[in-house]
C-alpha positions in Angstrom: -5.8 -19.4 11.8 -6.2 -17.9 15.2 -5.1 -19.3 17.8 -7.9 -20.5 20.8 -6.2 -19.4 23.9 -9.0 -20.6 26.3 -8.6 -23.9 24.5 -7.4 -26.7 27.4 -5.0 -28.0 24.7 -3.3 -24.7 24.0 0.4 -24.0 26.0 1.8 -20.8 25.4 5.5 -21.2 25.0 7.8 -20.5 27.7 9.3 -16.9 28.2 12.8 -18.9 27.4 11.6 -20.2 24.3 10.0 -16.7 23.2 13.1 -14.0 24.0 14.7 -17.7 21.6 12.9 -16.6 19.2 13.0 -12.9 19.5 17.2 -13.1 19.3 16.9 -15.4 15.9 15.8 -12.5 14.5 17.5 -9.8 15.3 19.7 -8.0 13.1 22.3 -10.1 10.9 20.2 -12.8 11.4 20.8 -15.2 8.3 17.1 -16.1 6.5 15.7 -19.0 7.3 14.4 -21.7 4.0 12.3 -23.9 4.4 10.6 -25.8 1.6 9.1 -22.5 -0.6 8.8 -19.8 2.5 11.6 -18.4 3.7 13.3 -14.6 5.4 15.6 -12.6 4.1 19.0 -11.5 5.4 18.6 -8.8 7.5 21.3 -5.7 6.8 22.3 -2.6 8.6 19.8 -0.7 6.6 16.7 -2.3 8.1 18.2 -0.7 11.2 18.5 2.7 9.6 14.6 1.9 8.5 13.9 1.7 11.4 14.9 4.4 13.3 15.9 7.3 10.2 13.4 6.3 7.5 14.1 8.6 4.3 11.4 9.8 2.4 7.7 9.5 2.6 7.4 5.5 1.6 9.8 4.2 4.2 8.2 6.7 7.5 5.2 5.0 6.7 6.8 1.6 5.7 5.2 -0.1 7.9 1.4 -0.1 6.2 3.3 -2.5 3.1 3.2 -1.3 -0.6 3.5 3.1 0.3 4.3 4.7 -3.3 7.8 4.5 -3.5 8.3 8.0 -6.4 7.4 11.0 -4.7 6.9 13.6 -7.7 4.9 11.1 -9.7 1.1 11.2 -10.7 0.1 7.7 -8.2 1.9 9.1 -5.6 -0.5 12.6 -5.3 -3.7 10.5 -5.8 -3.0 7.6 -2.9 -0.8 10.3 -1.0 -4.8 11.3 1.6 -5.2 7.4 1.5 -1.4 7.3 3.0 -2.3 9.7 6.2 -6.3 8.7 6.8 -4.6 4.7 7.5 -2.1 5.8 9.0 -4.4 8.2 11.7 -5.7 4.9 11.6 -4.4 2.9 12.1 -1.4 4.4 14.4 -2.2 4.4 18.0 -1.3 8.2 19.4 0.9 6.3 22.5 2.8 4.6 19.5 5.9 5.8 17.7 6.0 4.8 14.3 9.4 3.8 14.5 8.2 0.8 16.8 6.0 0.5 13.8 8.5 -0.2 11.5 10.6 -2.4 14.1 7.4 -4.7 14.1 7.0 -4.4 10.3 10.9 -5.5 10.1 11.2 -8.5 13.0 7.5 -9.7 12.4 6.6 -9.7 9.0 10.1 -10.1 7.6 9.0 -6.0 6.5 6.5 -7.9 3.5 3.0 -8.0 3.2 3.1 -11.7 2.9 5.7 -13.4 5.3 6.0 -13.6 9.1 9.7 -13.7 10.8 8.8 -14.1 13.5 4.4 -14.8 15.2 4.4 -12.8 17.7 5.9 -9.9 16.7 3.6 -10.3 13.6 0.8 -11.1 15.5 1.3 -7.7 18.1 2.0 -5.4 15.4 -2.2 -6.6 13.8 -3.2 -6.2 17.0 -1.8 -2.2 17.2 -2.9 -1.9 13.8 -6.3 -3.4 14.0 -4.7 -5.3 10.4 -4.8 -2.3 8.3 -2.6 -3.1 5.8 -1.9 -0.8 1.6 -2.1 -4.8 0.5 -1.5 -3.8 -3.2 -1.8 -0.6 -6.0 -1.1 -1.2 -9.6 -2.5 0.3 -12.8 -4.1 -2.5 -15.5 -5.1 -1.6 -18.8 -3.6 2.0 -18.8 -1.8 4.3 -17.6 -4.7 5.9 -15.6 -6.4 2.5 -14.8 -5.9 2.4 -10.6 -6.3 -0.7 -8.9 -5.3 0.0 -5.1 -6.0 -3.2 -2.6 -6.3 -3.1 1.2 -7.8 -4.3 4.5 -9.0 -1.1 6.3 -12.8 0.0 7.5 -15.5 0.7 5.0 -14.9 4.6 4.7 -11.3 3.9 4.0 -12.2 1.7 1.2 -14.7 4.2 0.5 -11.8 6.3 -0.2 -9.8 4.2 -2.2 -12.6 3.5 -4.8 -13.0 7.3 -5.0 -9.5 7.4 -5.6 -9.2 5.3 -8.3 -12.2 6.7 -9.8 -10.9 10.3 -10.0 -7.5 8.9 -10.6 -9.1 7.4 -13.9 -12.0 10.5 -15.0 -8.9 13.2 -15.4 -6.2 10.4 -17.1 -9.4 9.2 -19.5 -10.4 13.1 -19.8 -6.3 13.5 -21.0 -6.6 10.8 -23.0 -9.6 12.4 -25.1 -8.6 15.7 -25.5 -5.0 14.8 -26.7 -7.2 13.3 -29.2 -9.6 15.3 -30.1 -6.9 18.1 -30.4 -5.1 16.1 -32.8 -8.3 16.4 -34.8 -8.8 19.7 -34.6 -6.2 22.4 -32.6 -8.9 24.9 -32.0 -11.4 22.8 -30.6 -13.3 23.9 -27.4 -12.8 21.8 -24.5 -15.1 21.6 -21.8 -13.7 19.6 -18.8 -15.8 17.1 -16.4 -17.3 15.1 -18.1 -15.6 11.3 -20.3 -19.7 10.9 -21.9 -19.2 14.6 -23.0 -15.1 14.3 -24.1 -16.3 11.2 -25.7 -19.4 11.9 -27.6 -16.9 15.6 -28.5 -14.4 13.1 -30.4 -17.0 10.8 -32.2 -18.4 13.7 -34.2 -15.4 15.5 -34.8 -14.2 11.4 -35.9 -17.6 11.7 -38.1 -17.2 14.8 -39.4 -13.4 14.0 -41.1 -14.3 10.1 -42.2 -17.3 12.1 -44.5 
């Protein structure tokens, strides 16, 4: 819920309280629990993540759910989306280490938790709230679903990646079935419907 700072009931925290809040979230501070909500205890690896990130996923980790395996098909498919999100989210004057700092100390290195509201809100203001919420394959290995908080043009990019990834995977699957029935079959890539028709004709032929 957004706080209305113009309200007569709003009283900003004194500077001393804000400083204390910050020191409560410094490295090695133990996680805190309140009901079903908890924050994790920070470690040395969090400092390494901030200042010396390892690999693509840690470098852009402040964006949320970035694929970790750099040798996979999903990583190759989502690579342009991550770069486009970074281009929109990171102002030219703001270094990525500071965004990773806010991701750790503000959002507890998570997309659902808040460790410190001041740093969390600062991160959202700087990045304009851009976030890769989730990605997963649902029914098949090529049925990629990407969820992002982003402007329309980035959402359209995510949808285009989903469609392209599905099309390639489905065509590959159909070709494998066709080749099992007819190893010498001529394959014309580019259309799922055409390959489905070709497979159906082969199946009917074998049934007869």
